[in-house]
N, C-alpha and C positions, 0 to 999 in steps of 0.2 A: 436463622442467622440475621442479625440486625441490618446488614447492608442490603439484603434482598427484601426484607420487610418494608424498607423505605422505597423500593423500586417498583414502578408499575410494570406489569407484564402484559398489558393490553396493547392493542393497536392504537395509533394516533392519527386520526383523520379529522380534518377541519377544526382543529383546536380542541378535540374531545378524545378522551380515552375510552375506547369501545372494545367490547368482546368480539371475537371472531366466531368461526363456525366450529372450531375444535381447538385442542391444545397440543403442544409439542413439548417434550421434556428437554431441558438443557442440562448437560452432565459436566461434572468436574472430571477431566481426563486423568487426573492424578490418582483417583480412587474409583472412578466410574459411578459415583453417586449422583443422584438427581438433585440439582440445587434449585431448580425453578421449573415451572411449566408456563410457557408463553402461548399467547393466543395466535391462532392461524387464520389468515384472512381468506375470504372467498374471492373469486374473480370479480364478483359484483362489488365487493368492498374495495378492490383495487381500482375499479373505475370510479367509485365514490371518491377515492383519494385524488384521482385526476380531476373530477368535478370541482373538488375543493381548491386544488392548486390553480385551476383555470379561473375560478371566481375571484381568488385572491390576487391574481397576477396584476391586473390593471392598477389596483390601488397600491400594491407593493412597489411596482415599477415606478410609480410617481412619488413614492415616499422619498423625502430628501436624503441624499447620500449620507449626510452627517448622521441622520437618525438611524439609518441602516447600520452605519459604522459603530454607533454607540451601543446598539443592541449586541453586535458581535463582540465589542469590547467587554461588555458586561458578562457575556458567556465565557469569555477568556478568564475573567477574574474569578468567576464561580468555579471553573474547572481547576484553576490553580489552587484555590482555597480548599477544594475537596479532592485534591489529587490522591491522597492516601486511600480514600474510600473507592475512588474510581480504579486505582491500581489493584486493589483487592478483588474487585469485580472481574477485571480483565484476567488476573492470575487464576481465579477459580474457574472461569468458563473456558479460558484459552489454554491454560497449563503453564504459561511462561512464568519465570521467576519474578518476584516482586520488584527487584531492581530494574529489570527490563520493562515491566508494566508501568512503574513510576516514570521511567524515562519516556515511554510512549505517551503517557498522559500529558506530560509537560510539552513534548513535541507536538502533540495534537492540539493543545490549547494555543500554541503559537500560530497555528493557521487562522484561528479566530482573530488573534491580535493583528497579524500581518494584513489580513483582508479587511479588518475594520479600518485600517489606515489606507488601503488601496481603494476603498469605496469612494473616497472623496478625491481620488486622483485619476479617474477615468478620463483619458485625454481625447482631444478632437483637433480639428484644423480649421483655420480661416485664412485664405490666401487668394491672391489675384491669379486668374488663369494666365498662361504664357501669352495667349492672344490678346489679353486685356478686355475680352468681351463679357466677362462674368466674374463673380466671386465663387470660389470653391469652398464649400462648407462640408466638413466631414465630422459626423457625430457617431457616437456609439450608443446602442440601445440594448437592453436586456433581451436575450433571445426568446425567453418564454418558459413554459413548463418543462422541467428537466427531470429525467429519471436517473437516479443515482444508485448504482449497484456496487456493494463493497464486500471484501473478502474477510476471512476469519483471522488472518495472521496479525493484522494491526487493526482491530475493530474500532478503536477510537480515532487513530490518525487518518485512516482511509475515509472515515465519515467526515471529519472536520476539513480535510483537504478538498473535499468536494462541496460540502455545505457552505463553508466560508466564502469562497469566490462566487458561488451561485447567489447567495443572499446579498453579498456586497454589490453585485452587478444589478440586482433588482429582479432576479428570477425567483420563481416558486418551485418547490421540489417535492419529489416522492422518493423516499429512501427505502431501499430494499437491502437490509444487512444480511450477512451470512447466517444460515440456520444454526450453525455451531456456536456462534457468539452474538446472539441478539441482545443480551442484557446490557452490554456496553453502549450499544446504539440507543437503547431505550433510556439509559441514564443521560446520554447527551441530549436527547429530545426533551427530557424533563428540564435540563439546564437551559436550553433555548426557550422553553416555555416560561421559565422563571425570569429569563433575561428580557422578556417582552416581545417575542416574535408573535405577530398577529395570527389569528386563526387562518388555516389554509395555506400559509406560506411554507410550512414544513409538515410533511405527512410521513408516517411510517407504516409499511405493510410487510407482512410475512406470509406470502402464499406458499402452499405446498400441495401438489408439486409446483415448482417454480416456473418451469418452461412455458406452459400454456398461458399462465397469467401474465408473464412478461411479454409474450408475443401479442397478447390482446392489448396491453398498454401501448406497445409500439405501433399497433395498427390504429390507435386513436389519433385523429387529426390534430387534437389539441396538444399532443406531446411532440415537441420539436427538437429535443436535445437528449442525448444519452451519454452519461459518463460512467465508465465501467473499469473496475480493477479486478483482475483475476487471471485465469489461465488463457494462453493463446488459443487453445482449442475452443473454449467457450466464447472468447472474443470473436472468433471467426463466425460462429453461429449467430451471434448478436449483430454483427455487421451485415450478414445476409438478411436478417429480419429487418434491420433498419433501412436497408437499401430500397425496399418496396416504396417507402414514403420519403426517401432521401433525407432521413433524419441525420442531423449532424452528430458525429460521434467523437468522443475523446476516450482513448483506451490505454490503460497501463497494464501491459500483459506480462508474459513470462520472461525469465532471464536465464542466463547461463554464464555468470560473471567469471571472467578469468582474473587471476591474481598473479601478476608477473613480478618475480624477484630477480632483478638483474645482478650481474656478477659483482658489481661494486656496492651492493646494498649493505646497509648495517643489519646484520642478521637479527640481533636482539630487537631492533625497531620493527623489522619485518614480521617477526613472530608476534610481537605485541599487536601490530596492526592486523595480522591474520586472525588472531583471536577475536578482535572486534568485528572484522568483516565476516567471519565465518559463524561465530557463536552468538551474536546479537539475535535475540528472539529464538535461541536454540537452532539457528540456521534456517528457520521458517520465514524467509524474507526473499522477495524477488531481487533484492540488492545483495544477498549473501554471496560471498566468494564461493564459487562452485568448482573451480578447476585451478589448481596451483601449478604454475610453470616456473620452475626454479633453475637458475643457472647451475651448470655442473660443478663450477668452482666452489660453490657454497651449499650445494644440495644436501650433503650429509649433515652438515652443521644445522641447517634450517630444519630438516626432517627430525633430527634428534630433539631439538629444543621445542618444536611444535608438538611432537609426540608427548614429551614430558608435561608440557603445559596443559594439553587437552586431556591427557590421562589423569591429571590431578584434579579435574573439576568435580565438584560435589554434585551428584545427581540426586534430586529429592523433589517432593511436591513443591510447587512454586512458592507457596506461602510459608514453607519451613525456614527456620533460621539458618542462614548460611548457604542456602541453596544457590547453586550457580548454573545448573541445567535442569529445567523442569520437564514436564511431560509434553509430548506432541498433542495436538488438539483432539486426537481420537486414536483408538487402537488401529483403525483402518489406515490412517495416515502413517502411524508408526510402522505398520507392516509393509507399507510401500517403501519406506526407507530401508528396512531390513532386506527386502527383496532386491533392491538396487545393489546393496553391499554384497549379497550372496552371488549375484550375477557377475559383479566385478571380480570377486575372488575366483569364481569358476573360470573367468577369462584370464587369470594370471595375476590378479591384484594381490599384494602382500599386506596383510593387516599388521600395523605397527602398534595400535592400541584400540580397544573397543571391539566392535564388529559383531556383537551378539546381543539379541534382546534379552533383558534380564527376566528371570522367573518372577511370578507374582502378579498382583493387580496393578493396573495403570499403564498408560500409553508411553512408556519410557524407552528411550534408546540411548546408549552411551555415546559420548564424544569419541569419534573414530577417525583414525588417520590411516590412509592407504598409500602404498607406493605402487604406481601403475605405469604401464606403457602408454604412449600417446594415442593408441587406437582402442583403449579399454572402453567398453560400452557405457560406463558410468559417466564418462566425460560428455556424452551426448544428452544427458538427462538433467533436468533441474531437480536437485536432490531434495531441497526443502527440509533439511534436517542437519544434524551435527556431524557431518561426514566430510572430511577433507582429503580428496585424492591428489597426490603429488606426482608430477611428471618432471623428469630431468630434461633440460634443454641445453643445446650446444651454442646458441647464439641469440642475440636480440631478434634477428630476422626470423629464426625458427619459432621463437616464442610468440611473435606477432602473428605469424601465419597460423599457428595452432589456435591462438586466441580468437582469431577472426573466422575460424572454420566452424561456424554455427549460424543458424537462422536467427539467433537472438542477438541483441546489441543494446542492453539496458545500461549496464555499468561495468567498468573494468578498474582494476587496481594496479598501480605500478610502484615498485620500491627501487630506489636508486639514490646514491649519494651525489650524483651529478645531475643537477636540475635540467641542464640543456639536453642531456641524454634522455631523461625521463619525459620531457615535453615532446621530444622527437618521437618517442615510442607512443606517447598518449595520442599524438596527432595521427598516428598510423592505425590506431585501433578503431574498429567500426562499432562505436558505442556512443550513446547519447550523453553519458556522464563518465568521467575518468577521475579517480582519486589518486593523487600523487603523494606518497608517504603518509597517507591517512587511512584509517580503517573504516571511518564513517564520514560521509560528506553531505548526507541528506539535510536540507535546510529549507524551512518555509519561504525564505527569501531567495531561493535559487530554483531555476526551472528543473523539474523532475520529469524524465521521459526518455524513451529509447529510440534506436534505429531499428531497421528491418522489422521482424515480427515481434518486437518487444513493445510495439504500441503506436498510437497516433496522438499527436498533440502533446501539451506539456501541462503539468500541474505545479502550483507554487510559483514563487517569483513574480516578476511583472507580467509574465505570460499567462499565469494561471487564470486570471479573471477574464482573459480574452476568450476562453472556451465557452463563456456564458454571455458573450456580447456579439451583436451584429453591427457591422459597419454600414452606415448610411451616408451617401453622398448627395448633397443638395446643391444644385447650380442656380445662382441668383443673377438675374439680368441687372446690368448696371448702365 
């Protein structure tokens, strides 16, 4: 296939494409066919990537911000120009439909554009101390060699959301993409190479097994920063590893997003928003609506309309014409979704549509709507698939209490025709982000991150570059 013939499947270390110690197959989850074999890095090669990033850091940190920004801008332009090719790569290795994949590519490219502009706007301070005895100078400097670990669900956007601010700040990086979806990351590295990123500034490794190699990298004194997106369970392990050397960490972890439909909501608008919030990326998103709390006054109407809408979605391989729901990233992931639904039904959940894995090849699971009680076990799990459990609520206060009854707090959704009421509810939700009357609010220009065990720090917005900067205070005698 032409798109893969043009794509390197090697490791990228110190500006060179190199073979690893073995290879690993990458499969298309829609038909379980092998679409490429990528190189696997040894632990020694992982440290070689650290060597390269360390050597390149001093020069890259001193590179003019405008030059760094122009390289990122060039990468943005290439990504947009080649968005169709990149979308097909994502769809074939991840399973998502082409429309979702194309949307991800354009969203991912925006991180390069946003941080190309932020590279020249890193601020500082110059002021007189209150006592008048000195000048206070505050400057920001790149923190140094950064390890970036990205997940499979948004293989382009999660890479650019980390690489963009790191390079804009003047840091050098080692990228470790997910083993399920390495081809997208390899394509982005090729684009950065074409855009003019110097040797050693960006490196890509694919160790297997992952754990020992990552632990070794985190023990290297030259690595000073870790940016991770993935599950809370893995995040806890990495935090413990990073604690030994007090490595600074930013982490975007799991979610369990509540979707609150208040009694005065426009039902049609709420259903349209629910489809976006639930079905974007086939539900495999940390921002996906995971629990639907619907006021009793409109619960039947909402449930009927959402059931009809989700039941009518066309499930097919992501690259098929008209596909609206593609495959999960693997049969293993699909089976996790099926098991959650089975457990929910066993606990009293009522299936309104979907609810069973189809026969045949491919990691497919249908769009599913469940009616459940507020103690159903599925409400405590991040589903990461096309399943919408609905709970009927008696008041705003009950909905808020149920929404907050989780260790996660990444994003929440509120639908109401009364903005004052919606904002009051939004302010009561223990969540780093709240969408009011919108099904998608992720934006490179806005801070992305959560409360509680949904993570540490923020990505995107003005805050995103701060994760790759150190603040230095200089006191000057006058």
